[in-house]
C-alpha positions in Angstrom: 56.4 -20.3 -8.8 53.2 -21.1 -10.6 50.0 -19.2 -9.9 46.6 -20.9 -10.0 44.2 -18.7 -11.9 41.4 -19.9 -9.6 43.2 -18.3 -6.6 43.3 -14.8 -8.0 41.9 -11.9 -5.8 39.0 -11.5 -8.2 38.0 -15.1 -7.9 38.2 -15.0 -4.1 36.0 -11.9 -4.1 33.4 -13.6 -6.3 33.4 -16.7 -4.1 33.0 -14.5 -1.0 30.1 -12.7 -2.6 28.5 -16.0 -3.7 28.8 -17.4 -0.1 27.2 -14.2 1.3 24.4 -14.5 -1.3 23.7 -18.1 -0.4 23.6 -17.2 3.4 21.2 -14.4 2.7 19.1 -16.6 0.5 18.9 -19.2 3.2 18.0 -16.5 5.8 15.4 -15.1 3.4 14.0 -18.6 2.9 13.8 -19.1 6.7 12.1 -15.8 7.1 9.7 -16.6 4.3 8.9 -19.9 6.0 8.3 -18.2 9.3 6.1 -15.6 7.5 4.0 -18.4 6.0 3.9 -20.1 9.4 2.7 -17.0 11.1 0.1 -16.3 8.4 -1.1 -19.9 8.6 -1.3 -19.6 12.4 -3.2 -16.4 12.0 -5.7 -18.1 9.8 -5.9 -21.0 12.1 -6.5 -18.6 15.1 -9.2 -16.8 13.2 -10.8 -20.2 12.4 -10.5 -21.3 16.0 -11.8 -18.0 17.2 -14.9 -18.3 15.1 -15.3 -21.9 16.3 -14.9 -20.8 19.9 -17.2 -17.9 19.4 -19.9 -20.1 18.0 -19.3 -22.6 20.8 -19.4 -19.8 23.3 -22.7 -18.5 22.0 -24.0 -22.0 22.0 -22.9 -22.4 25.6 -24.4 -19.0 26.5 -27.6 -20.0 24.9 -27.6 -23.3 26.6 -26.7 -21.8 29.9 -29.3 -19.1 29.6 -31.9 -21.7 28.8 -30.7 -23.8 31.7 -30.9 -20.7 34.0 -34.3 -20.1 32.8 -35.1 -23.7 33.5 -33.1 -23.8 36.7 -31.5 -21.3 38.9 -29.3 -23.9 40.4 -27.0 -24.0 37.4 -26.5 -20.3 37.2 -23.3 -20.0 39.1 -21.6 -22.8 37.1 -22.7 -21.3 33.8 -21.3 -17.9 34.8 -18.0 -19.5 35.8 -17.8 -21.3 32.4 -18.6 -18.0 30.6 -15.8 -16.2 32.4 -13.4 -19.0 31.5 -14.4 -18.9 27.8 -14.0 -15.1 27.8 -10.5 -15.5 29.3 -9.6 -18.0 26.6 -10.8 -15.7 23.8 -8.8 -12.8 25.2 -5.7 -15.1 25.3 -6.2 -16.0 21.7 -6.5 -12.3 20.7 -3.4 -11.5 22.6 -1.5 -14.2 20.8 -2.8 -12.9 17.5 -1.7 -9.4 18.3 1.7 -10.6 19.5 2.2 -12.6 16.3 1.2 -9.6 14.2 3.6 -7.3 16.1 6.4 -9.8 15.7 5.8 -10.2 12.0 5.7 -6.4 11.6 8.9 -6.0 13.6 10.7 -8.6 11.6 9.6 -7.2 8.3 10.7 -3.7 9.3 14.1 -5.1 10.5 14.8 -6.5 7.0 17.0 -4.1 5.1 15.6 -5.3 1.8 12.3 -4.0 0.5 9.3 -6.2 1.2 6.0 -5.2 -0.3 2.5 -6.7 -0.7 0.3 -5.9 -3.8 -2.8 -7.2 -5.4 -3.2 -8.6 -8.9 -3.6 -5.1 -10.4 -0.1 -4.1 -9.3 -1.6 -1.9 -6.6 0.5 -1.6 -3.4 -1.2 -2.7 -0.2 1.8 -2.1 2.1 5.6 -2.0 2.4 7.9 -2.7 5.2 10.0 0.2 6.7 12.8 -0.2 4.1 10.3 0.2 1.3 8.9 3.5 2.6 12.4 4.8 3.2 13.6 3.7 -0.3 10.8 5.6 -2.0 10.9 8.4 0.5 7.1 8.1 1.1 4.8 7.3 4.0 2.1 4.7 4.1 -0.7 7.0 2.9 1.3 8.1 -0.2 2.2 4.5 -1.2 -1.0 2.5 -0.7 -3.0 2.2 -3.8 -0.2 3.2 -6.2 0.9 0.7 -8.8 4.4 -0.6 -8.3 5.8 0.6 -11.6 4.6 4.1 -10.9 7.0 4.3 -8.0 9.9 4.0 -10.3 8.5 6.5 -12.8 7.3 4.1 -15.4 4.0 4.3 -17.3 3.7 0.5 -17.7 4.8 -2.7 -16.0 8.4 -3.8 -16.5 9.4 -6.2 -19.3 9.2 -9.7 -17.9 7.2 -8.4 -15.0 7.2 -10.8 -12.0 3.6 -9.9 -11.0 2.4 -10.7 -14.5 4.3 -14.0 -14.5 2.8 -15.0 -11.1 -0.7 -14.2 -12.3 0.0 -16.5 -15.3 1.7 -19.4 -13.5 1.0 -19.1 -9.7 4.7 -19.8 -9.3 7.4 -17.6 -7.8 9.3 -15.4 -10.3 12.6 -13.4 -10.3 13.9 -10.4 -12.3 17.1 -8.3 -12.2 16.1 -4.7 -12.9 18.2 -1.6 -13.5 16.4 1.5 -12.2 17.6 4.4 -14.3 16.2 7.1 -12.0 18.2 5.7 -9.1 21.2 4.3 -11.0 21.0 1.0 -9.1 20.4 -2.7 -9.8 17.6 -4.5 -8.0 17.0 -8.2 -7.7 13.2 -8.5 -7.6 11.6 -11.8 -6.4 7.9 -12.3 -6.1 5.8 -15.0 -4.3 2.1 -15.7 -4.5 -0.2 -15.7 -1.5 -3.1 -18.1 -1.9 -6.4 -18.2 0.1 -7.9 -21.2 1.7 -9.2 -22.3 -1.6 -5.9 -22.0 -3.4 -6.8 -18.9 -5.2 -4.2 -16.1 -5.5 -5.3 -12.9 -3.8 -2.0 -11.3 -2.8 1.6 -11.1 -4.1 4.7 -10.5 -1.9 7.7 -8.8 -3.6 11.2 -8.9 -2.3 13.6 -6.2 -3.7 17.3 -6.4 -3.0 20.0 -3.9 -4.0 22.6 -5.8 -6.0 24.5 -2.8 -7.4 27.8 -3.7 -5.7 27.5 -7.3 -6.8 26.8 -6.1 -10.4 29.8 -3.8 -10.2 32.0 -6.7 -9.0 30.7 -8.9 -11.7 31.4 -6.2 -14.3 34.9 -5.7 -12.8 35.5 -9.4 -13.0 34.3 -9.5 -16.6 36.6 -6.5 -17.5 39.5 -8.3 -15.8 38.8 -11.4 -17.7 38.5 -9.4 -20.9 41.9 -7.7 -20.3 43.4 -11.1 -19.5 41.9 -12.5 -22.7 43.2 -9.6 -24.8 46.6 -9.8 -23.2 46.9 -13.5 -23.9 45.5 -13.3 -27.4 47.8 -10.6 -28.4 50.9 -11.9 -26.8 53.9 -12.4 -29.0 54.5 -15.8 -27.5 52.6 -18.9 -28.3 50.6 -19.8 -25.2 48.7 -23.0 -24.8 47.4 -25.4 -22.2 48.1 -29.1 -22.6 46.0 -31.7 -20.8 45.5 -35.4 -21.2 47.6 -35.5 -24.4 45.8 -32.7 -26.2 45.6 -28.9 -26.5 42.7 -27.6 -24.5 43.5 -23.9 -25.0 45.7 -21.8 -27.4 46.1 -18.2 -28.1 46.3 -16.6 -31.6 50.1 -16.9 -31.8 49.9 -20.6 -30.8 47.4 -21.2 -33.6 49.5 -19.4 -36.1 52.6 -21.5 -35.1 50.5 -24.7 -35.3 49.5 -23.9 -38.8 53.1 -23.1 -39.7 54.2 -26.4 -38.2 51.3 -28.2 -40.0 50.3 -30.0 -36.8 46.7 -30.6 -38.0 47.7 -31.6 -41.5 50.6 -33.8 -40.5 48.6 -35.2 -37.5 51.8 -35.4 -35.4 52.2 -34.5 -31.7 54.4 -31.4 -31.1 57.3 -33.3 -29.7 57.6 -35.5 -32.9 58.5 -32.3 -34.9 61.6 -31.6 -32.9 64.8 -31.6 -35.0 66.5 -35.0 -34.3 69.8 -33.6 -33.1 68.0 -31.6 -30.5 66.1 -34.5 -28.9 67.0 -35.7 -25.5 68.3 -39.2 -24.8 64.7 -40.2 -23.8 62.6 -39.9 -27.0 59.5 -39.2 -24.8 61.2 -36.5 -22.7 59.3 -33.6 -24.3 56.0 -35.4 -24.1 56.5 -36.0 -20.4 57.3 -32.3 -20.0 54.2 -31.2 -21.8 52.1 -33.6 -19.6 53.6 -32.1 -16.4 55.8 -35.0 -15.4 59.1 -33.1 -15.6 59.6 -31.1 -12.4 62.4 -28.8 -13.8 61.1 -25.3 -14.5 64.0 -24.2 -16.7 63.4 -23.1 -20.2 64.3 -25.5 -23.1 65.7 -24.3 -26.4 65.5 -26.6 -29.4 64.6 -26.6 -33.1 61.3 -27.6 -34.7 60.9 -28.7 -38.3 58.0 -26.9 -40.0 55.7 -28.1 -42.8 58.2 -26.8 -45.4 61.2 -28.6 -43.7 62.5 -25.3 -42.5 64.1 -25.2 -39.0 62.6 -22.9 -36.3 64.4 -22.2 -33.1 62.0 -22.1 -30.1 62.2 -21.7 -26.4 59.7 -23.6 -24.2 58.7 -22.8 -20.7 56.2 -25.1 -18.9 54.3 -24.6 -15.7 52.2 -27.1 -13.9 48.6 -25.8 -13.3 45.1 -27.0 -12.5 42.7 -26.6 -15.4 39.0 -27.3 -14.7 39.8 -29.1 -11.5 42.3 -31.4 -13.3 46.1 -31.3 -13.7 47.5 -29.6 -16.8 50.5 -27.6 -18.0 50.6 -24.0 -19.1 53.2 -23.6 -21.9 54.9 -20.6 -23.4 56.6 -21.3 -26.7 58.7 -18.4 -28.2 60.2 -18.2 -31.6 63.9 -17.3 -31.1 65.1 -18.0 -34.6 66.0 -14.4 -35.2 67.7 -14.2 -31.7 69.7 -17.3 -32.5 70.7 -15.9 -35.8 71.8 -12.6 -34.2 73.7 -14.5 -31.5 75.5 -16.6 -34.1 76.4 -13.6 -36.1 77.7 -11.8 -33.0 79.9 -14.9 -32.1 81.2 -15.1 -35.6 82.0 -11.4 -35.6 83.9 -11.8 -32.4 85.8 -14.8 -33.7 86.6 -13.0 -36.9 87.9 -10.0 -35.0 90.2 -12.2 -33.0 91.5 -13.9 -36.2 91.8 -10.5 -37.8 94.1 -9.2 -35.1 96.2 -12.4 -35.4 96.3 -12.0 -39.2 97.4 -8.4 -38.9 100.3 -9.2 -36.7 101.4 -12.0 -39.0 101.1 -9.8 -42.1 103.1 -7.0 -40.3 106.0 -9.3 -39.5 105.9 -11.0 -42.9 105.9 -7.6 -44.7 108.9 -6.5 -42.8 110.7 -9.6 -43.9 109.7 -9.0 -47.5 110.8 -5.4 -47.1 114.3 -6.6 -46.2 114.3 -8.8 -49.3 112.8 -6.2 -51.6 115.1 -3.5 -50.3 118.3 -5.5 -50.9 117.1 -6.6 -54.3 116.4 -2.9 -55.2 119.9 -2.0 -54.1 121.4 -4.9 -56.0 119.7 -3.6 -59.2 122.0 -0.6 -59.0 125.1 -2.7 -59.1 124.3 -5.6 -61.5 122.6 -3.8 -64.5 125.4 -5.2 -66.8 125.2 -8.8 -65.6 122.3 -10.6 -67.3 122.6 -13.7 -65.2 122.3 -11.8 -61.9 119.5 -9.6 -63.2 117.4 -12.6 -64.0 117.9 -13.9 -60.5 117.0 -10.6 -59.1 113.9 -10.6 -61.2 112.9 -14.0 -59.8 113.5 -12.6 -56.3 111.2 -9.7 -56.9 108.6 -11.9 -58.4 108.7 -14.0 -55.2 108.5 -10.9 -53.1 105.5 -9.7 -55.2 103.7 -13.0 -54.7 104.4 -12.9 -51.0 103.2 -9.3 -51.0 99.9 -10.3 -52.6 99.5 -13.0 -50.0 100.0 -10.6 -47.2 97.6 -8.1 -48.8 94.9 -10.7 -48.5 95.8 -11.2 -44.9 95.8 -7.4 -44.4 92.4 -7.3 -46.1 91.1 -9.7 -43.5 92.9 -7.9 -40.6 91.8 -4.6 -39.1 93.2 -2.4 -41.7 93.7 -2.4 -45.4 91.8 0.7 -46.7 94.5 2.6 -48.6 92.8 5.1 -51.0 89.3 5.7 -50.0 87.2 7.8 -52.4 83.5 8.2 -53.2 82.5 5.7 -55.9 79.6 4.3 -57.9 79.1 0.6 -57.1 77.1 0.1 -60.3 80.1 1.2 -62.3 82.5 -1.0 -60.4 80.2 -4.0 -60.7 79.7 -3.5 -64.4 83.4 -3.2 -65.0 84.5 -6.1 -62.8 81.7 -8.3 -64.3 82.7 -7.4 -67.8 86.4 -8.4 -67.1 85.3 -11.6 -65.4 82.9 -12.5 -68.3 85.7 -12.2 -70.8 87.8 -14.8 -69.0 85.0 -17.1 -68.0 82.7 -17.2 -71.0 80.8 -20.3 -69.8 79.4 -18.3 -67.0 76.4 -16.1 -67.9 76.4 -12.9 -65.9 73.0 -11.2 -65.3 72.9 -7.7 -63.9 70.1 -5.8 -62.2 71.4 -2.5 -61.0 69.3 0.2 -59.3 69.3 3.6 -60.9 70.2 6.6 -58.7 72.3 4.3 -56.5 73.8 6.0 -53.5 77.5 6.6 -53.4 79.9 4.7 -51.1 83.3 5.6 -49.7 85.6 2.8 -50.5 89.0 1.7 -51.8 88.3 0.8 -55.4 91.1 -1.7 -55.8 90.0 -3.5 -52.6 86.3 -3.6 -53.6 87.4 -5.0 -57.0 89.4 -7.6 -55.1 86.3 -8.5 -53.1 84.2 -8.9 -56.2 86.8 -10.9 -58.1 87.1 -13.3 -55.1 83.3 -13.7 -55.0 83.2 -14.3 -58.8 85.9 -16.9 -58.6 84.2 -18.6 -55.6 81.0 -18.7 -57.6 82.8 -20.1 -60.7 84.4 -22.9 -58.6 81.0 -23.7 -57.0 79.3 -23.9 -60.4 82.2 -26.1 -61.8 82.9 -23.7 -64.6 79.4 -23.3 -66.0 76.2 -21.7 -64.7 74.5 -18.3 -64.1 75.9 -15.5 -62.0 73.3 -12.9 -60.8 74.5 -9.4 -59.7 72.2 -6.7 -58.3 72.4 -3.4 -56.4 69.9 -1.4 -54.4 69.6 1.2 -51.7 68.5 0.0 -48.3 68.0 1.4 -44.8 69.1 -1.0 -42.1 67.5 -1.0 -38.7 69.2 -1.3 -35.3 68.0 -4.9 -34.8 69.7 -6.0 -38.0 73.1 -4.2 -37.6 73.6 -4.8 -33.9 75.6 -8.0 -34.2 77.9 -6.5 -36.8 78.8 -3.5 -34.6 78.0 -0.9 -37.3 75.5 2.0 -37.0 72.0 1.8 -38.6 71.2 4.0 -41.5 71.6 4.1 -45.3 73.5 1.4 -47.0 74.1 0.2 -50.6 73.4 -3.6 -50.9 75.3 -5.7 -53.5 74.0 -9.2 -54.1 76.2 -11.9 -55.8 74.2 -15.1 -56.4 75.4 -18.2 -58.2 73.6 -21.4 -59.2 76.3 -23.7 -57.8 76.4 -26.6 -55.4 75.6 -24.5 -52.3 76.9 -25.1 -48.8 75.8 -26.7 -45.6 75.5 -24.8 -42.3 78.8 -25.9 -40.9 80.7 -24.8 -44.0 78.9 -21.4 -44.0 80.1 -20.8 -40.5 83.8 -21.2 -41.5 84.1 -19.8 -45.0 85.5 -16.5 -43.8 88.2 -18.0 -41.6 91.7 -17.6 -42.9 93.2 -20.7 -44.6 89.9 -22.6 -44.5 89.1 -24.1 -47.9 87.0 -26.9 -49.3 89.4 -27.5 -52.2 92.1 -30.1 -52.4 95.5 -29.2 -51.0 97.4 -27.0 -53.4 94.3 -25.6 -55.1 93.7 -22.7 -52.8 95.1 -20.7 -49.9 91.9 -20.2 -48.1 92.5 -16.4 -47.9 90.1 -15.3 -50.7 86.8 -15.1 -48.7 88.8 -14.2 -45.5 90.1 -11.1 -47.3 86.6 -10.4 -48.6 85.3 -10.4 -45.0 88.1 -8.2 -43.7 87.8 -5.7 -46.5 84.1 -5.3 -46.0 84.6 -5.1 -42.3 87.3 -2.5 -42.7 84.9 -0.4 -44.8 82.4 -0.5 -41.8 80.2 -2.8 -43.9 78.4 -6.1 -43.5 78.7 -9.3 -45.4 76.2 -12.2 -45.1 75.8 -15.5 -46.8 72.7 -17.6 -47.6 73.1 -21.1 -49.0 71.7 -24.5 -49.0 73.2 -27.7 -50.5 72.1 -27.9 -54.2 70.3 -24.5 -54.1 73.2 -22.1 -54.9 74.7 -19.3 -52.8 74.0 -15.6 -52.3 76.5 -13.2 -50.8 75.1 -9.9 -49.6 77.4 -6.9 -49.2 76.2 -3.8 -47.3 78.4 -0.7 -47.6 77.6 2.6 -45.9 76.2 5.2 -48.2 77.8 8.6 -48.7 76.5 12.0 -49.9 79.7 12.7 -51.9 79.7 12.5 -55.6 81.7 9.6 -57.2 85.4 10.5 -58.1 88.0 9.1 -60.3 91.4 7.5 -59.5 94.5 9.5 -60.1 97.3 8.0 -62.2 100.5 6.9 -60.4 103.9 8.3 -61.4 106.1 5.7 -63.0 109.6 7.3 -62.9 112.1 7.0 -60.1 112.8 10.4 -58.6 115.8 11.5 -56.6 116.4 14.3 -54.2 118.9 15.9 -51.8 116.7 16.8 -48.7 117.3 15.5 -45.2 115.2 12.6 -44.0 114.8 11.2 -40.5 114.3 7.4 -40.8 112.5 5.8 -37.7 112.2 1.9 -37.5 112.9 -0.7 -34.8 114.1 -3.5 -37.2 117.8 -3.3 -37.9 117.6 -5.0 -41.3 114.8 -2.6 -42.4 117.0 0.3 -41.3 120.0 -1.1 -43.2 117.9 -1.6 -46.4 116.1 1.8 -46.2 119.3 3.6 -45.5 120.9 2.3 -48.7 117.8 3.0 -50.7 117.4 6.6 -49.5 121.1 7.4 -49.7 121.0 5.8 -53.2 118.3 8.3 -54.1 120.5 11.1 -53.0 119.0 12.0 -49.6 120.9 12.9 -46.5 119.8 10.6 -43.6 119.3 10.6 -39.9 118.5 7.2 -38.3 116.6 6.3 -35.1 116.0 2.7 -34.0 113.2 3.5 -31.5 110.7 6.3 -30.7 112.6 8.1 -27.9 115.7 8.4 -30.1 113.7 9.8 -32.9 112.2 12.6 -30.7 115.7 13.5 -29.4 117.1 13.6 -32.9 114.3 15.7 -34.3 114.5 18.1 -31.3 118.2 18.6 -32.1 118.0 18.7 -35.9 114.5 19.9 -36.7 115.8 22.9 -38.6 117.4 20.7 -41.2 114.9 17.8 -41.4 112.6 17.9 -44.4 110.7 14.6 -44.0 110.3 11.8 -41.4 109.8 8.2 -42.6 108.1 6.7 -39.5 107.3 3.0 -38.8 103.8 2.6 -37.3 104.4 -0.4 -35.1 107.3 -0.1 -32.5 107.8 -1.5 -29.0 108.4 1.5 -26.8 106.6 4.4 -28.4 104.4 3.5 -31.4 104.2 5.6 -34.6 101.2 7.6 -33.3 102.9 8.7 -30.1 106.1 9.7 -31.9 104.1 11.6 -34.6 102.2 13.6 -31.9 105.5 14.4 -30.2 107.1 15.6 -33.5 104.0 17.6 -34.3 104.2 19.3 -30.9 107.7 20.4 -31.8 107.0 21.4 -35.4 103.3 21.4 -36.5 104.3 21.6 -40.2 106.6 18.6 -40.3 105.9 16.1 -43.1 105.6 12.5 -42.1 105.5 9.4 -44.3 104.1 6.4 -42.4 105.6 3.1 -43.4 104.3 -0.2 -42.1 103.6 -3.8 -42.9 100.2 -3.5 -41.1 97.8 -0.6 -41.8 95.9 0.3 -38.6 92.9 1.7 -40.3 91.3 3.8 -37.6 94.6 5.0 -36.2 96.2 5.8 -39.5 93.1 7.5 -41.0 93.0 9.9 -38.1 96.7 10.7 -38.6 96.4 11.1 -42.3 93.6 13.6 -41.9 95.9 15.9 -40.0 97.7 16.9 -43.2 101.3 16.8 -44.5 101.2 13.0 -44.1 101.0 9.9 -46.3 101.2 6.1 -46.0 103.5 3.6 -47.7 102.7 -0.1 -47.5 105.6 -2.5 -46.8 107.2 -4.1 -48.8 108.0 -1.3 -51.2 110.6 -0.9 -53.9 112.8 2.0 -54.7 110.4 3.3 -57.4 107.4 3.4 -54.9 109.6 5.0 -52.2 111.0 7.7 -54.5 107.6 8.6 -55.9 106.0 8.9 -52.4 108.8 11.1 -51.1 108.8 13.4 -54.1 105.0 13.8 -53.9 105.3 14.8 -50.2 108.3 17.1 -50.7 106.5 18.7 -53.7 109.6 19.2 -55.9 111.5 17.6 -58.8 114.8 15.8 -58.6 117.6 17.9 -57.2 115.4 20.6 -55.7 116.7 21.2 -52.2 115.4 22.7 -49.0 116.4 26.2 -49.9 114.4 26.2 -53.2 111.4 24.9 -51.4 111.8 27.5 -48.7 111.9 30.2 -51.4 108.7 28.8 -52.9 107.0 29.0 -49.5 108.1 32.5 -49.1 
């Protein structure tokens, strides 16, 4: 509901005081008129009295002469004399009554009424005057008016002086320091019969409360003005097709939009796709002819052709007794950006969950193929034709594995070997390798010294960088400039909120190309799996999707900034670490066998069949469970003989985490090798931190399986449980 500023309590109070002042002014004018009337009557009576007295004396003289001339007229003359005396007394009584009435009226007035001569000397006051100065008549009469308020000279703009100069009424508002009050002083001249000034009447009224009200009103207006001027929203009043009021933020936005330079009305700067069906709709709203109070969100095009998201609220008001609209225009560009980022993050999380499930099932299938191929190698070493076919099968499995790794990179998982590392070193190494293969691309590096360390999987971060380099190379059509930079940054809560990561220290990596750039629609979809702008057969659409997933899985942020024809910049933000950079350990290359007892837990029959043959082929004794409950029962029964558990992470009844906790409750020192086609990062990291655990990504071959097992069991080929027990002792 709109609020008319003219109806505020302060305004109502001012109007009430003004009405009261006008009534009192009217009453004072009436009183002053009556005073003048009484004074005039008094003068008239005096004149009449003189005339009657002269007449009476003439009559007396005439009558006396007549008495002397004749006795017969004596009685009549005496009677006429008595009548004349009675009339004189009647006139005197009327004069005294008028004087008393005037005195009573003056004393009844609460304001100070005083009479003084032209030398500022007081002749008399009414009762209010004596009370105000706390003096009686004898103490006041003869004093100068300014002496009564402890001054040595007349006031500045003295009303008495002005009357002496102009013979016209004068008015002054005077603050009396000694009393701490404001007085409204008005003076009026008293003229004699010849029009000469011989007295001055002064009327003093206490206006302290009125002054305080005025000052309160001024303070209120000043607060309102300060509030409006410093508001973060652009506030303006629109009336008769023009801006009649605007605050500081509105003026800044007007300059940004170039309203004065472009000489366009505001509604003409609206981005065309955001306009209503009626081209004049926004103009009607600004002019108060749209009754809907809801806020409108749309984009404006500024003087630099940049888009600004704004929200407009319009309220119909009355401004200077005419209809107008009060408008609140808020820049919501940053809010819209955060909203879009949040929606994109939610969509990518959903796609990541889907991608993880697909990768898990696909890796299990590849595990079956790879496992059988590994077993076949043991039987066909002397058959060249079959070994070639097996090699082709493993190449296909390897290709499929790389594809699922990209899916896993996009999914919620995929960090395998996380270590502290120096992003400057990784960037230099990856840029050098890329530059050797793409010599037409000039790589420019700007790396901050003393760069903070990050905790990351080096191979995956290198995969991210290579994908970004290749994307830039394709955007630049094989030739151009690639700019790489790093620096330390501290991100605030407002920036990181849409990405669901904590604020704090981050390492920023910028990858900028001089390619064709992208429009806004393409930018919104580039991280989606299988989305590509290339022709069919020239890309899987998983490169940038895996980039997004890997950075997300590292609790990082990735953003893109691009415009058609202006190139593209990818910004990576990785959480900083206080640990010193480390180095990657070398992997063992030989296939190792053993004789220990292993409990294999998996819910897929073909995985069990393949893993059984692989483990038994490596010399291990095997116990098999096809679901979690069976695994717990078997381990409870054979825990004394089980050296290692190979445990699938994703199972229908009890998942790997639940089975692991149950086994650890039975034997806290049991060694567990998690094997899964889908690495659940948060879940697996927590399990791996508990010790005596490791992770093996499906699909794996016999070499990878054997090396992982020997690492965990901590012995060479043929070293059994008894030897390890002796070592522990």
